[in-house]
C-alpha positions in Angstrom: 8.6 5.0 -7.3 7.2 8.1 -6.2 6.4 9.2 -2.9 2.8 10.7 -1.0 3.9 13.8 -1.6 2.8 13.4 -5.1 -0.9 13.1 -6.2 -2.5 11.5 -9.4 -4.3 13.2 -12.2 -7.8 12.2 -11.8 -9.3 9.5 -13.9 -12.0 8.6 -15.4 -14.0 5.4 -13.0 -15.0 2.0 -14.4 -18.6 1.7 -15.0 -18.7 -1.6 -12.9 -17.0 0.6 -9.6 -19.8 0.8 -6.9 -20.2 3.7 -4.3 -17.8 1.7 -1.5 -15.1 1.4 -3.8 -14.9 3.6 -6.7 -12.7 5.8 -5.0 -8.8 4.9 -3.5 -9.6 5.5 0.5 -5.8 6.9 1.7 -2.9 8.5 1.1 -0.9 7.6 -1.8 2.3 6.0 -0.9 3.9 4.0 -3.5 3.6 4.6 -6.8 5.1 2.1 -10.4 4.5 0.2 -13.5 4.0 -3.5 -13.7 7.3 -4.9 -15.9 6.8 -8.2 -17.8 9.7 -9.6 -16.0 7.0 -9.2 -12.7 4.9 -11.8 -14.6 3.0 -15.6 -14.1 3.0 -18.1 -16.1 -0.4 -16.6 -16.7 1.0 -13.4 -18.3 -0.6 -11.5 -15.6 1.7 -9.9 -13.0 2.9 -12.5 -10.1 0.8 -11.6 -6.6 3.6 -11.3 -4.4 5.5 -8.8 -6.9 1.7 -6.9 -6.4 2.2 -7.9 -1.7 6.1 -6.4 -2.1 4.8 -3.0 -3.6 1.9 -3.2 -0.9 4.4 -4.6 2.2 6.5 -1.5 0.6 4.6 1.5 1.3 2.6 0.0 4.6 6.7 0.5 4.9 7.2 3.9 4.2 3.6 4.9 6.1 5.1 3.0 9.3 8.7 4.7 9.5 6.7 7.9 8.9 4.4 7.4 11.7 7.1 5.6 14.8 9.3 7.7 13.7 11.8 4.9 13.0 12.1 1.4 12.0 9.5 -0.8 11.4 9.3 -4.5 10.6 6.5 -6.2 9.3 4.5 -9.2 11.0 2.1 -10.5 9.8 -0.6 -9.5 6.4 -4.2 -10.3 7.0 -7.3 -11.0 4.3 -5.4 -10.0 1.8 -7.8 -10.1 -1.2 -6.5 -10.6 -4.6 -9.8 -8.5 -6.5 -8.6 -8.3 -10.4 -5.2 -9.3 -11.7 -2.4 -6.5 -12.3 -1.1 -6.9 -16.3 2.0 -5.2 -17.9 2.1 -2.3 -19.0 -0.4 -1.3 -15.4 0.5 2.2 -13.4 0.1 0.5 -10.0 -0.5 2.9 -6.7 -0.6 1.8 -3.7 -2.5 3.8 -0.8 -2.1 3.8 2.6 -4.0 4.6 6.0 -2.8 4.0 10.0 -5.3 1.6 11.9 -5.0 0.7 15.4 -2.4 1.2 16.7 -0.2 -0.7 20.0 2.1 0.2 22.2 4.5 -1.0 20.1 2.5 -2.4 17.0 0.9 -0.5 14.3 -2.1 -1.8 11.7 -2.1 -0.4 8.1 -4.9 -1.0 6.3 -3.2 -1.5 1.9 -5.0 -0.7 -0.9 -3.6 -1.0 -4.7 -5.0 0.4 -7.5 -3.9 -0.3 -11.0 -4.3 1.9 -13.6 -4.9 0.7 -16.6 -1.9 0.5 -19.5 -3.7 1.1 -22.7 -7.4 2.7 -21.3 -6.6 5.0 -17.7 -9.4 3.1 -16.0 -9.0 2.7 -12.8 -9.7 -0.8 -10.8 -8.6 -1.8 -6.7 -6.9 -5.0 -7.3 -6.0 -6.3 -4.0 -6.5 -4.9 -0.2 -4.8 -5.8 2.9 -4.0 -5.0 6.5 -0.6 -5.0 7.2 1.1 -5.3 11.0 4.1 -3.5 11.8 5.9 -4.1 14.8 8.6 -0.5 16.0 12.3 -1.8 16.7 15.2 0.0 18.0 18.9 -0.2 16.7 19.0 -3.1 18.2 15.6 -4.8 16.5 14.0 -4.4 19.7 11.0 -3.6 20.0 10.1 0.3 20.9 7.4 1.9 22.3 5.2 4.0 18.9 5.0 7.5 20.1 1.9 9.1 20.8 -0.2 11.1 17.3 1.3 14.4 19.9 4.6 13.6 19.8 4.1 13.1 16.3 2.8 16.2 14.9 5.7 18.1 17.5 8.4 16.7 16.0 
């Protein structure tokens, strides 16, 4: 997996992509390859595996924004749009949404770069809610944006 400092080379868009869904939204946070061990009985990649990659990416973004530990407390409206297949490269993008006193909503999209064609499809999206916690596991305030920028 690669962190958000790395970028992907531009790839051709699929012919059926629409103007509102043809490019990922957010920052590339996790990138990994789908392997045979990650498949379900249909031969597609488990939705739970994709969700796990999204949770990891959200956790990375949450830790960076909250400047410390975060835990997942909710996943809202996860939509599986297309299957992920063996050999596809899964790229997970994150955007910080609403920030509460102790919580962050992070919008997450997963895109598959198809194994043989190099075409890209959005495969799922969801909003994950994380809570910032202290060393004892208790909720703690999320620093204000200005505190994050000066730290």
